C-alpha positions in Angstrom: 95.8 104.0 120.6 93.4 101.4 122.0 91.5 101.4 118.7 94.8 100.9 116.7 95.7 98.0 119.0 92.3 96.4 118.2 92.9 96.8 114.6 96.3 95.3 114.7 94.9 92.3 116.7 92.3 91.8 114.1 94.9 92.0 111.3 97.4 89.7 112.9 94.9 87.1 114.4 92.8 86.9 111.3 96.0 86.1 109.3 97.1 83.5 111.8 93.7 81.9 111.7 93.9 81.8 107.8 97.3 80.2 107.9 96.5 77.8 110.6 93.6 76.5 108.6 95.7 75.4 105.7 96.9 71.9 104.9 100.5 71.2 104.0 99.8 71.8 100.3 98.2 75.2 101.1 101.1 76.1 103.3 103.4 75.5 100.2 101.3 77.8 98.0 103.1 80.7 96.4 102.1 84.2 97.4 102.3 87.5 95.6 105.9 88.0 96.8 108.0 86.2 94.2 109.7 83.2 95.5 107.9 83.1 98.8 105.4 80.5 99.9 102.7 81.0 102.6 105.1 79.6 105.1 107.9 82.0 104.1 105.6 85.0 104.4 104.4 83.8 107.8 107.9 83.8 109.0 108.3 87.4 107.7 105.2 88.5 109.5 106.5 86.8 112.8 109.6 89.1 112.4 107.3 92.2 112.5 105.7 90.9 115.7 109.2 90.3 117.1 110.3 93.7 116.1 107.3 95.2 117.9 108.2 93.4 121.1 111.9 94.6 120.9 111.2 98.3 120.1 108.3 98.6 122.6 110.5 97.3 125.4 112.8 100.3 125.0 110.8 103.4 124.2 112.1 107.0 124.3 110.9 110.6 124.5 111.4 111.4 120.7 111.2 113.6 118.8 109.8 111.7 115.8 111.5 112.1 112.5 108.7 110.5 110.5 105.0 109.6 110.8 102.6 106.9 109.8 102.5 108.2 106.2 106.0 109.6 105.5 107.5 106.4 106.9 106.4 104.5 103.8 107.9 107.0 101.3 111.3 105.3 101.8 109.8 101.8 101.4 110.2 101.1 97.8 110.6 97.8 95.8 114.2 96.7 95.1 115.9 98.5 98.0 119.4 97.3 98.8 119.4 94.3 101.0 115.9 93.1 99.9 117.3 90.1 98.2 119.5 89.0 101.2 116.4 89.4 103.5 114.3 87.3 101.1 116.9 84.5 101.1 117.1 84.7 104.9 113.5 84.3 105.4 113.3 81.2 103.0 116.1 79.6 104.9 114.8 80.3 108.3 111.2 79.2 107.5 112.7 75.9 106.1 114.7 75.4 109.2 111.6 74.6 111.4 111.2 70.8 112.0 107.5 71.2 110.9 105.2 73.9 109.9 103.4 73.6 113.2 106.5 74.8 115.0 106.7 77.9 112.9 103.0 78.6 113.5 103.3 78.1 117.2 106.3 80.5 117.4 104.5 83.0 115.3 101.4 82.8 117.5 103.5 83.2 120.8 105.2 86.1 119.3 102.0 87.8 118.2 100.4 87.4 121.7 103.5 89.0 123.4 103.6 91.8 120.9 99.9 92.5 121.3 100.3 92.7 125.1 103.2 95.1 124.6 101.0 97.3 122.3 98.3 97.4 124.9 100.7 98.6 127.6 102.5 101.0 125.5 102.2 104.8 126.4 101.0 106.7 123.3 103.1 109.6 124.3 106.3 107.6 123.8 108.4 107.1 120.7 110.2 104.1 119.3 113.3 103.7 117.0 112.8 101.2 114.2 114.1 100.7 110.6 116.3 103.8 110.8 113.5 106.1 112.0 111.9 107.4 115.2 108.0 107.3 115.3 105.4 108.1 118.0 104.0 104.8 119.3 100.6 105.2 117.7 102.2 105.8 114.4 104.5 102.8 114.8 101.4 100.6 115.5 99.8 102.0 112.3 102.8 101.0 110.3 102.4 97.4 111.6 98.6 97.5 110.6 99.5 98.5 107.1 102.2 95.9 106.7 99.9 93.3 108.0 97.0 94.3 105.7 99.2 94.3 102.6 100.8 90.9 103.3 97.4 89.5 104.0 96.6 90.2 100.4 99.9 88.7 99.4 99.0 85.5 101.4 95.6 85.1 100.0 96.3 85.8 96.3 96.3 82.2 95.3 94.1 80.8 98.0 90.6 80.9 96.5 89.1 79.6 99.8 90.5 82.4 101.8 87.9 84.7 103.4 87.8 88.3 102.5 90.3 90.3 104.5 89.2 92.5 107.5 88.1 96.0 106.1 89.6 98.3 108.6 93.3 97.4 108.2 92.8 97.9 104.5 91.3 101.4 105.2 94.6 102.2 107.0 96.5 101.3 103.8 94.2 103.7 101.9 95.0 106.4 104.4 98.7 105.9 103.8 98.5 105.7 99.9 96.3 108.9 99.8 98.8 110.5 102.1 101.7 109.8 99.9 99.7 110.8 96.8 98.8 114.1 98.5 95.0 113.7 97.8 92.4 111.0 97.5 93.0 108.8 94.5 90.8 109.8 91.5 90.1 106.2 90.6 87.2 104.2 92.0 89.1 101.3 93.4 88.0 99.3 96.4 90.5 99.2 99.2 92.0 95.9 98.3 92.5 96.9 94.7 94.0 100.3 95.7 96.3 98.4 98.0 97.4 96.2 95.2 97.9 98.9 92.7 99.4 101.4 95.1 102.1 98.9 96.2 102.9 97.5 92.7 101.4 94.1 93.2 99.0 94.8 90.2 100.0 97.0 87.3 98.1 100.1 86.2 96.1 99.7 83.0 95.8 102.4 80.3 92.5 103.7 81.7 93.8 104.1 85.2 96.9 105.8 83.9 94.8 108.3 82.1 92.7 109.0 85.2 95.8 109.4 87.3 97.6 111.7 84.9 101.0 112.8 86.1 100.6 110.9 89.3 100.7 107.5 87.4 104.5 107.9 87.3 104.7 107.8 91.0 103.2 104.3 91.2 104.0 102.2 93.1 103.7 104.7 96.0 105.4 102.1 98.3 106.3 98.5 98.0 
């Protein structure tokens, strides 16, 4: 649990540093999520930290009905409500008087959420997104979300540093778990994350290597 908290802190704080280093033009740059700018996606990531604060404040005994891998099997592109959420995020991000206000709110929320993670009992369970997870598995889902969106944020920012490697290894763990075996294509972790979540399409050679599993991509989105 302590290690997962450190990985989450690395994922969140590195992304905060990246966004905080951008000028107004950079903050308006498009991301790999259609219709969302860097600021829009920053607000969405703040909502994850806010969700962590809320659910960790009210843990329960369980039992869990999903884990760090199976949780993602229901997260597919185009789910009902996705368009409404995207529209809400854009409106809410635009409602801040300045980007500085949004980033300060995000930073404060992240700091509070990380403190909640540090003090959480790994034997507890939390309810979120219609599921119940053990606390360590819930924290793992936050790491995966942060890692994938870090790639989304930096997709059109050539000056962005390479993402931290450990969160991306957590994404690989989930993708291989959903696939049922290690992927038979020699992708690095970032490429696998993009391919496995549908950010980047499979080419003919990759489909041949994947065989019947190619039809299951994206594994989550």
